C-alpha positions as CSV (number, residue, x, y, z in Angstrom):
1,M,-52.9,5.8,-8.1
2,Q,-55.0,6.2,-11.3
3,S,-58.8,6.6,-10.8
4,V,-61.8,6.3,-13.1
5,V,-64.8,8.5,-12.8
6,V,-68.0,7.8,-14.8
7,T,-70.7,10.5,-15.1
8,E,-73.2,11.9,-17.5
9,H,-72.2,15.5,-17.2
10,L,-68.8,17.0,-16.6
11,A,-68.1,19.9,-14.3
12,P,-66.9,23.0,-16.1
13,A,-63.4,22.6,-14.6
14,T,-63.2,19.0,-15.9
15,V,-64.4,20.1,-19.4
16,A,-61.5,22.5,-19.5
17,E,-59.1,19.8,-18.4
18,V,-60.3,17.4,-21.1
19,Q,-60.2,20.1,-23.7
20,H,-56.5,20.7,-22.7
21,L,-55.9,16.9,-23.0
22,V,-57.4,16.9,-26.5
23,T,-55.3,19.9,-27.6
24,T,-52.2,18.3,-26.2
25,A,-52.8,15.2,-28.2
26,E,-53.6,17.3,-31.3
27,E,-50.3,19.1,-31.0
28,R,-48.4,15.8,-30.8
29,D,-50.4,13.9,-33.5
30,G,-50.9,16.7,-36.0
31,F,-54.7,16.2,-35.9
32,R,-57.4,16.4,-33.3
33,P,-58.0,12.9,-32.0
34,I,-61.8,13.2,-31.8
35,S,-64.4,14.3,-34.3
36,D,-66.0,17.7,-34.6
37,Q,-69.2,16.2,-33.2
38,A,-67.5,14.8,-30.2
39,W,-65.7,18.1,-29.6
40,L,-68.9,20.0,-29.8
41,D,-70.6,17.6,-27.4
42,L,-67.7,18.0,-25.0
43,S,-67.6,21.7,-25.2
44,N,-71.3,22.5,-25.3
45,G,-72.9,19.5,-23.8
46,T,-75.7,17.4,-25.3
47,T,-79.3,16.7,-24.6
48,A,-78.9,13.1,-25.7
49,P,-78.0,10.4,-23.0
50,S,-74.3,10.3,-22.6
51,I,-71.5,8.4,-20.7
52,R,-68.4,10.3,-19.9
53,V,-65.3,8.6,-18.4
54,T,-62.2,10.4,-17.1
55,L,-59.0,8.6,-16.0
56,T,-56.8,10.7,-13.7
57,A,-53.2,10.3,-12.5
58,D,-51.9,10.5,-9.0
59,D,-51.8,14.3,-9.2
60,D,-55.5,14.3,-10.3
61,S,-54.7,15.5,-13.8
62,V,-56.8,13.9,-16.6
63,I,-54.7,11.6,-18.7
64,A,-57.5,9.8,-20.7
65,Y,-61.1,10.4,-21.6
66,A,-63.9,8.5,-23.2
67,Q,-67.3,9.9,-24.3
68,A,-70.2,7.9,-25.5
69,V,-73.4,9.5,-26.8
70,D,-76.7,7.7,-27.6
71,I,-77.7,9.0,-31.1
72,G,-80.7,6.6,-31.2
73,V,-79.4,3.8,-33.4
74,E,-76.2,3.4,-31.5
75,W,-73.9,4.7,-28.9
76,T,-71.0,6.6,-30.5
77,L,-67.8,6.3,-28.6
78,E,-64.6,8.4,-28.9
79,T,-61.5,8.3,-26.7
80,V,-58.3,10.2,-26.2
81,V,-55.2,9.2,-24.3
82,H,-52.4,11.6,-23.3
83,P,-49.3,11.1,-25.5
84,D,-47.1,10.7,-22.4
85,V,-48.9,7.6,-21.2
86,R,-49.5,5.9,-24.5
87,I,-46.9,3.3,-23.6
88,E,-49.7,1.9,-21.5
89,F,-52.3,2.5,-24.2
90,A,-53.9,-0.9,-24.2
91,P,-54.7,-1.2,-20.4
92,I,-55.8,2.5,-20.3
93,A,-58.1,2.1,-23.3
94,T,-59.4,-1.1,-21.8
95,R,-60.3,0.6,-18.6
96,L,-62.1,3.4,-20.4
97,I,-64.1,1.1,-22.7
98,T,-64.9,-1.3,-19.8
99,A,-66.4,1.7,-17.8
100,V,-68.5,2.6,-20.9
101,T,-69.8,-0.9,-21.5
102,D,-70.6,-1.4,-17.8
103,A,-72.6,1.8,-17.9
104,M,-74.3,0.7,-21.1
105,H,-75.2,-2.6,-19.4
106,E,-76.9,-0.7,-16.6
107,R,-78.9,1.2,-19.2
108,G,-80.1,-1.9,-21.1
109,G,-77.3,-2.2,-23.6
110,G,-77.3,-1.3,-27.3
111,T,-74.8,-1.0,-30.2
112,L,-71.5,0.5,-29.4
113,A,-69.6,2.3,-32.2
114,W,-66.0,3.3,-31.4
115,T,-64.6,5.9,-33.8
116,V,-60.8,6.0,-34.0
117,L,-58.9,8.6,-36.0
118,G,-55.7,7.1,-37.3
119,P,-56.0,3.6,-35.7
120,T,-52.9,1.6,-34.8
121,P,-52.6,-2.2,-34.2
122,Q,-53.1,-1.4,-30.5
123,H,-56.5,0.0,-31.3
124,D,-57.3,-3.2,-33.4
125,A,-56.3,-5.4,-30.5
126,V,-58.3,-3.5,-27.9
127,A,-61.3,-3.5,-30.1
128,A,-61.0,-7.2,-30.7
129,S,-60.9,-7.8,-26.9
130,F,-64.4,-6.3,-26.6
131,G,-65.7,-8.1,-29.7
132,L,-65.7,-4.8,-31.7
133,Q,-65.2,-5.3,-35.4
134,A,-64.2,-2.8,-38.1
135,S,-67.5,-1.9,-39.7
136,R,-66.6,1.3,-41.5
137,R,-63.4,2.9,-42.8
138,L,-63.1,6.5,-43.7
139,H,-60.3,7.8,-45.9
140,Q,-58.7,11.2,-45.5
141,M,-57.6,12.3,-49.0
142,R,-55.5,15.3,-50.0
143,R,-54.3,17.1,-53.1
144,A,-52.3,20.2,-53.9
145,L,-54.0,23.5,-54.7
146,P,-54.8,25.1,-57.0
147,T,-56.1,22.2,-59.1
148,G,-55.8,23.7,-62.6
149,L,-59.0,21.9,-63.5
150,D,-62.0,23.5,-65.2
151,F,-65.5,23.5,-63.8
152,D,-68.7,25.1,-64.7
153,V,-71.2,25.7,-61.9
154,R,-72.7,28.8,-60.5
155,T,-72.6,29.2,-56.7
156,R,-73.4,31.7,-54.0
157,S,-72.5,32.1,-50.4
158,F,-74.7,30.5,-47.7
159,D,-77.2,32.8,-46.2
160,A,-77.5,32.3,-42.5
161,V,-81.1,33.5,-42.4
162,R,-82.9,32.0,-45.4
163,D,-80.8,28.9,-46.1
164,V,-80.9,27.1,-42.8
165,D,-84.1,25.1,-43.1
166,D,-83.4,24.3,-46.8
167,W,-79.9,23.1,-46.0
168,V,-81.1,20.8,-43.2
169,R,-83.7,19.3,-45.6
170,V,-81.2,18.7,-48.4
171,N,-78.6,17.3,-46.1
172,A,-81.2,14.9,-44.6
173,R,-82.2,13.7,-48.1
174,A,-78.6,13.4,-49.4
175,F,-77.4,11.5,-46.3
176,A,-80.5,9.4,-45.5
177,W,-78.2,6.4,-45.4
178,N,-75.9,7.9,-42.7
179,P,-77.4,7.9,-39.1
180,E,-75.0,10.6,-38.0
181,Q,-74.8,13.1,-40.8
182,G,-78.4,12.6,-42.0
183,T,-79.9,13.4,-38.7
184,W,-78.5,16.9,-38.3
185,T,-81.0,19.4,-37.1
186,V,-81.2,23.2,-37.2
187,A,-79.5,23.1,-33.8
188,S,-76.7,20.9,-35.2
189,L,-76.1,23.4,-38.0
190,R,-76.3,26.5,-35.8
191,M,-73.8,24.9,-33.3
192,R,-71.3,24.7,-36.1
193,M,-72.1,28.1,-37.4
194,A,-71.1,29.4,-33.9
195,E,-67.6,27.9,-34.2
196,P,-64.7,30.2,-34.8
197,W,-63.8,28.5,-38.1
198,F,-67.2,29.0,-39.7
199,D,-67.1,31.2,-42.8
200,A,-70.3,31.7,-44.8
201,D,-68.3,32.7,-47.9
202,G,-66.7,29.3,-47.9
203,F,-70.1,27.6,-47.7
204,L,-71.2,27.3,-51.4
205,I,-74.8,26.9,-52.5
206,H,-75.9,25.9,-56.0
207,E,-79.5,26.4,-57.0
208,R,-81.6,25.1,-59.9
209,D,-85.3,25.8,-60.6
210,G,-85.4,28.0,-57.5
211,R,-84.3,25.1,-55.2
212,M,-81.1,24.3,-53.4
213,A,-79.7,21.6,-55.6
214,A,-76.3,21.1,-54.1
215,F,-73.8,22.5,-51.6
216,C,-70.1,22.4,-50.8
217,W,-69.2,23.5,-47.2
218,T,-65.5,24.2,-46.7
219,K,-63.5,24.5,-43.5
220,V,-60.0,26.0,-43.0
221,H,-57.6,24.3,-40.6
222,A,-55.3,27.3,-40.3
223,T,-53.1,25.9,-37.5
224,A,-52.5,22.5,-39.2
225,T,-49.1,21.8,-40.7
226,P,-49.5,22.5,-43.5
227,P,-52.6,24.6,-43.3
228,L,-55.5,22.5,-44.7
229,G,-58.6,23.5,-46.7
230,E,-61.2,20.9,-46.1
231,I,-64.3,20.0,-48.2
232,Y,-66.2,19.6,-44.9
233,V,-69.6,18.5,-46.2
234,I,-70.6,18.2,-49.8
235,A,-73.9,16.8,-51.2
236,V,-76.3,16.9,-54.1
237,D,-80.1,16.6,-53.6
238,P,-81.2,13.2,-55.0
239,D,-83.5,15.0,-57.4
240,F,-80.4,16.4,-59.1
241,H,-78.3,13.4,-59.3
242,G,-76.7,12.5,-62.7
243,L,-75.9,16.1,-63.7
244,G,-72.2,16.0,-62.7
245,L,-72.8,18.3,-59.8
246,G,-70.6,16.3,-57.4
247,R,-67.5,16.9,-59.5
248,A,-68.3,20.5,-60.2
249,M,-69.1,21.4,-56.6
250,T,-65.9,19.7,-55.4
251,L,-63.8,21.7,-57.8
252,A,-65.8,24.9,-56.8
253,G,-65.0,24.2,-53.2
254,L,-61.3,23.6,-53.9
255,H,-61.2,26.8,-56.0
256,S,-62.7,28.7,-53.1
257,L,-60.0,27.4,-50.7
258,S,-57.3,28.2,-53.2
259,E,-58.6,31.7,-53.6
260,R,-58.2,32.1,-49.8
261,G,-54.5,31.1,-49.9
262,L,-54.7,27.4,-49.1
263,R,-52.3,25.2,-50.9
264,T,-53.5,21.8,-49.7
265,G,-57.1,20.5,-50.1
266,M,-58.5,17.7,-48.0
267,L,-61.7,15.7,-47.6
268,F,-63.0,12.5,-46.0
269,V,-64.8,9.7,-47.9
270,D,-66.1,6.2,-46.9
271,S,-63.7,3.6,-48.2
272,D,-66.6,1.5,-49.6
273,N,-68.0,4.5,-51.6
274,V,-66.3,3.3,-54.7
275,A,-67.8,5.9,-57.0
276,A,-66.8,8.8,-54.8
277,V,-63.3,7.4,-54.2
278,R,-62.9,7.0,-57.9
279,L,-64.1,10.6,-58.5
280,Y,-61.6,12.0,-56.0
281,D,-58.8,9.9,-57.5
282,T,-59.5,11.4,-60.9
283,L,-59.4,14.9,-59.3
284,G,-55.8,14.2,-58.1
285,F,-56.5,13.3,-54.4
286,A,-54.5,10.6,-52.7
287,I,-55.2,8.7,-49.4
288,T,-53.2,10.1,-46.4
289,R,-55.0,8.5,-43.5
290,T,-57.7,5.9,-42.9
291,D,-60.0,6.1,-39.8
292,C,-62.0,3.3,-38.5
293,L,-65.4,2.6,-36.8
294,Y,-65.5,-0.5,-34.6
295,T,-68.9,-1.8,-33.6
296,A,-70.5,-4.5,-31.5
297,A,-73.7,-5.2,-29.7
298,I,-73.4,-4.7,-25.9
299,T,-76.1,-6.7,-24.1
């Protein structure tokens, strides 16, 4: 008989089981079904209030998982269901989200934001059953490398000692509109710097007038098929807008990835960021997947 457990903190053994579940889904789907932030919160824990839901099978193996974290303006929810039981996806997802919303009720409610990577009509139907509506869509875009396009911008590698505070400041200014990206702290940055994929040489910094004016942080997905070089986070300080740095830094990042042997470049962009989508289209990118954020007030 399947059983649901709701808790704020997972035991280390359960964390390992959920990590295995995520890895199994990634191998089947070709991409990890939860975001980097959700993976870090799962693996390292979080000081923010959280709701963690595990669904186990008769043999006590974890077959589905939900994780909701209170980031202040909303509860961010991510879920993963084992590929072997997805024939029952709708009832399983419903049980997970019901457990989360019940726990939110007990904590006074709030806004729930369910992030789904590569949503299907089943995700749409489950979201609708909870009154969750698509509020944000994020395109994954790819292009072949090298680009063959010229760019003119001087960059240097990220310095893990002297650049941390400046990077957090510029990131907050550039993403003031984004409650997730724009609220990264020094701890948020250092957590990612501790990940096996982190490479300071692929974290490009552009300076003007003695200030950090822009950055392009790349990430290599070496085990993906094909291996992917991602423009992980890219931004220009608002004081330096209008100088063409967005295009130049994107090309600098893609060149850096190409120099490291990557033959496919990838990035994510909000579907309603018309200017950015147009820029990436002119740089030869094409949409390969669209993720979705479903939101609703839980009272």
